[in-house]
C-alpha positions in Angstrom: 139.8 146.9 39.8 142.9 147.1 37.7 143.0 145.6 34.2 145.5 142.8 33.8 148.4 144.2 31.9 147.8 147.7 33.0 150.7 150.0 33.8 150.2 149.7 37.5 149.9 145.9 37.4 153.2 145.7 35.4 154.9 148.1 37.9 153.7 146.0 40.9 155.1 142.9 39.3 158.5 144.6 38.7 158.5 145.7 42.3 157.6 142.2 43.6 160.6 140.8 41.6 162.9 143.5 43.0 161.8 142.6 46.5 162.4 138.9 46.2 165.4 138.9 43.8 167.7 141.0 46.0 169.0 139.0 49.0 168.3 140.6 52.3 171.5 142.1 53.7 172.8 143.1 50.3 173.1 146.9 50.2 171.7 148.4 47.1 173.5 151.2 45.3 172.2 154.8 45.1 170.7 155.4 48.5 169.2 158.8 48.0 166.9 160.9 45.9 169.9 162.6 44.3 170.7 159.4 42.4 167.2 159.0 41.1 166.2 159.7 37.5 164.0 162.6 36.6 161.1 160.1 35.9 161.3 158.4 39.3 161.7 161.7 41.0 158.6 163.0 39.4 156.7 159.8 40.3 157.9 160.2 43.9 156.7 163.8 44.1 153.3 162.8 42.7 153.1 160.0 45.2 153.8 162.4 48.1 151.0 164.7 47.0 148.6 161.7 46.8 149.8 160.4 50.2 149.1 163.8 51.7 145.6 163.7 50.2 145.1 160.2 51.7 144.8 158.6 48.2 146.8 155.7 49.4 146.4 153.2 46.6 147.3 155.8 44.0 150.2 157.0 46.0 151.5 153.4 46.3 151.3 153.0 42.5 153.5 156.1 42.1 156.1 154.9 44.7 156.1 151.5 43.0 156.9 153.2 39.7 159.7 155.1 41.3 161.4 152.1 42.8 160.9 150.0 39.7 162.7 152.6 37.7 165.4 153.2 40.4 165.7 150.3 42.9 168.2 152.4 44.9 165.7 155.2 45.6 165.6 154.9 49.4 163.0 157.6 50.1 160.6 156.1 47.6 160.9 152.7 49.3 160.2 154.3 52.6 157.1 156.1 51.4 155.9 152.9 49.7 156.1 151.1 53.0 154.2 153.9 54.7 151.4 153.9 52.1 151.1 150.1 52.3 151.0 150.1 56.1 148.3 152.7 56.1 146.3 150.5 53.7 146.8 147.6 56.2 148.9 145.7 53.6 151.5 144.7 56.1 153.2 142.0 54.0 154.1 144.5 51.3 155.0 147.2 53.9 157.4 144.8 55.6 159.2 144.1 52.3 159.5 147.8 51.5 160.7 148.7 55.0 163.4 146.1 54.7 164.5 147.4 51.4 164.8 150.9 52.8 166.7 149.6 55.8 169.1 147.8 53.4 169.8 151.1 51.7 170.0 153.2 54.9 171.1 150.7 57.6 171.9 153.4 60.1 168.5 155.2 60.0 166.0 154.3 62.7 162.9 155.4 60.8 162.0 152.0 59.2 162.2 149.9 62.3 159.2 151.4 64.1 156.7 150.8 61.3 158.3 147.4 60.6 157.7 146.4 64.2 154.1 147.4 64.0 153.6 145.4 60.8 155.4 142.3 62.2 153.1 142.4 65.2 150.1 142.7 63.0 151.1 139.6 61.0 151.6 137.6 64.2 155.5 137.6 64.1 155.9 138.5 67.8 159.7 137.7 68.0 160.3 139.7 64.9 158.2 142.6 66.2 160.1 142.6 69.5 163.5 142.5 67.8 162.5 145.4 65.5 161.1 147.6 68.2 164.1 147.0 70.5 166.4 147.9 67.7 164.5 151.1 67.0 164.7 152.1 70.6 168.4 151.4 70.7 169.3 153.5 67.7 166.7 156.3 67.8 168.5 159.2 69.4 166.7 162.2 67.9 165.0 164.3 70.7 162.2 165.0 68.2 161.3 161.3 68.0 161.0 160.5 71.7 157.2 160.1 71.5 157.6 157.2 69.1 160.3 155.7 71.4 157.8 155.8 74.2 155.1 154.3 72.0 157.5 151.5 71.1 158.2 150.8 74.8 154.4 150.6 75.4 154.0 148.1 72.5 156.9 146.0 73.9 155.1 145.9 77.2 151.9 144.6 75.5 154.0 142.0 73.8 155.4 140.9 77.1 158.9 142.2 76.5 160.9 145.1 77.9 163.2 147.6 76.2 165.8 147.5 78.9 168.0 144.7 77.6 170.2 145.6 74.6 168.7 144.3 71.4 170.4 141.6 69.4 172.5 142.8 66.5 170.5 143.4 63.4 172.0 142.5 60.1 171.9 145.5 57.7 168.1 145.3 57.5 168.2 141.6 56.6 166.4 140.7 59.7 163.7 143.2 60.4 163.7 145.5 63.2 161.1 148.1 63.8 159.5 150.7 61.7 158.6 154.3 61.3 158.6 157.2 63.7 158.0 160.6 62.7 158.2 163.3 65.2 158.3 164.2 68.8 160.2 164.8 71.8 161.9 164.3 75.1 163.1 166.7 77.6 164.6 166.0 81.0 165.0 162.3 81.5 161.5 161.0 81.8 161.1 158.1 84.2 160.1 154.9 82.5 156.5 154.1 82.8 155.7 151.2 85.1 155.4 147.9 83.3 151.9 147.1 82.2 151.5 143.3 82.8 149.4 141.3 80.5 145.8 141.5 81.6 146.2 145.0 83.1 143.6 147.6 82.1 146.1 149.5 80.1 147.2 146.4 78.1 143.5 145.4 77.6 142.7 148.9 76.4 145.5 148.8 73.9 144.3 145.4 72.6 140.7 146.7 72.3 141.9 149.7 70.4 143.9 147.6 68.0 140.7 145.5 67.3 138.7 148.6 66.7 136.5 148.4 69.8 137.0 152.0 70.6 134.2 152.7 73.1 135.4 149.7 75.1 139.0 150.8 74.8 138.1 154.3 76.2 136.4 152.7 79.2 139.4 150.5 79.8 141.8 153.4 79.5 139.6 155.3 82.1 139.8 152.2 84.3 143.6 152.2 83.9 143.8 155.9 84.9 141.6 155.3 87.9 143.7 152.3 89.0 147.0 154.2 88.6 146.6 158.0 88.3 150.3 158.5 87.8 150.5 156.2 84.8 151.0 158.8 82.1 150.9 156.4 79.1 147.3 155.5 80.0 146.3 159.2 80.1 148.2 159.9 76.9 146.7 157.0 75.0 143.2 157.9 76.2 143.6 161.5 75.1 145.1 160.5 71.7 142.2 158.1 71.1 139.7 160.8 71.9 141.5 163.1 69.4 141.4 160.4 66.8 137.6 160.1 67.0 137.2 163.9 67.0 136.1 164.2 70.7 138.6 167.0 71.1 136.9 168.7 74.1 137.2 165.5 76.1 140.8 165.0 74.9 141.6 168.5 76.2 140.3 167.6 79.6 142.3 164.4 79.7 145.6 166.2 78.7 144.9 168.9 81.3 144.3 166.3 84.0 147.6 164.6 83.0 149.4 167.9 83.3 147.9 168.5 86.7 149.6 165.3 87.8 152.8 165.9 85.9 153.2 169.5 84.6 156.4 168.6 82.7 155.0 165.7 80.8 155.9 166.7 77.2 153.6 164.4 75.3 150.5 165.7 77.1 151.6 169.3 76.4 152.2 168.7 72.7 148.9 166.9 72.3 147.1 169.5 74.3 148.5 172.2 72.0 147.3 170.3 69.0 143.8 169.7 70.4 143.4 173.3 71.3 144.5 174.4 67.8 142.0 171.9 66.2 139.2 173.4 68.4 140.1 176.9 67.2 141.5 178.0 70.5 144.8 179.4 69.0 145.8 181.7 72.0 145.7 178.7 74.4 147.4 176.6 71.7 150.3 179.1 71.5 150.7 179.0 75.3 150.9 175.2 75.2 153.3 175.0 72.3 155.6 177.5 74.0 155.6 175.6 77.2 156.3 172.4 75.2 159.2 174.1 73.3 160.8 175.0 76.6 160.9 171.3 77.4 161.8 170.1 73.9 163.4 172.9 72.0 164.9 170.5 69.4 161.5 169.1 68.3 160.7 170.7 64.9 157.0 169.6 65.0 156.1 172.1 67.7 157.4 175.0 65.6 155.1 174.1 62.8 152.0 174.0 65.0 153.1 177.2 66.7 153.4 178.9 63.4 149.9 177.8 62.4 148.4 179.1 65.7 150.3 182.4 65.5 149.2 182.9 61.9 145.6 182.3 62.9 145.9 185.0 65.5 147.4 187.5 63.0 150.8 187.5 64.7 152.5 187.4 61.3 156.1 188.2 62.4 156.1 185.6 65.1 154.4 183.0 62.8 157.1 183.7 60.1 159.8 183.1 62.7 158.2 179.8 63.8 157.9 178.5 60.3 161.4 179.5 59.5 162.6 177.6 62.5 160.6 174.5 61.5 162.0 174.5 57.9 165.6 174.9 59.2 165.2 172.1 61.7 163.1 169.5 59.8 165.5 167.0 58.1 163.4 163.8 58.1 162.6 162.5 54.5 159.1 161.5 55.5 158.2 165.0 56.6 158.8 166.7 53.3 155.1 167.6 52.7 155.1 169.6 56.0 158.2 171.5 55.0 156.6 172.3 51.7 153.4 173.4 53.6 155.5 175.7 55.9 157.3 177.2 52.9 153.9 177.9 51.3 152.7 179.6 54.4 155.9 181.6 54.5 155.3 182.8 51.0 151.8 183.8 52.0 153.1 185.8 54.9 155.7 187.5 52.9 153.2 188.5 50.2 150.6 189.8 52.7 150.5 193.5 53.2 
């Protein structure tokens, strides 16, 4: 427990004042790290390291210090929102996402996480508006997985993503929150709507409430009811990955690819699962197949580099990491760029 009057308590108070004192819709000045002071830049860097180590409360303290010193430091607001959301502190996360969106009104990143948090707090109309806005403005091929997830959540909420979203004032009225990475290829047919009460919708609700075994059974029921419903297969596999049942996840992803060999999400997740299970040769094959479908997704090159490095294929690993570093431009992915750069230095130094 923090002492009253401690540095972190004072910083939190300053941040709270900043969040309430600036009217929503008023664009703050200095919207990037280049305008940040050395002190706030240092706090931000420490926060990113702590966030990578999953020390969420300590990371949030650092990001709060950064935005208290420089209220226009957009990346710090975004990372603060991410840390708070991961701690299930949705009220604080919503405020931080909105501040980032005010600073960077054209960026889609905050609206995915914002939508999740608004749903969590019971603001269904706000969540729908946010997620629809995210889908409308997210055009990066590398983020298609999150677009698909947003569509699935809208289905759970009883909405669709087909109608154009209402205009969103420069982050005054929330839209949706954070994506991070993945990928489309050829136009992927929209998944059939999952009506409320369907096995898929019930599985999603059970997962959200933490009833994971029941959720798995419901996802399996959804797959049995509609073997062509790829979101059910993907969600089942990803949940199995989350609880470290990788071998089962691999079978789920392979079964999905038997039904749809060009389903990019299953290929990407299969590659990841194979790498986690120390099957790098198979992972390389899956990553390469995925890259043929989604050549503009940087994430796949990072995973490919790791798998190739594990196999001792140093020249190919180096090329994959270099591709990743050159492509990855998202502020929230800085730690992975730094990791890839570290691996590159290791490869260069190796005999």
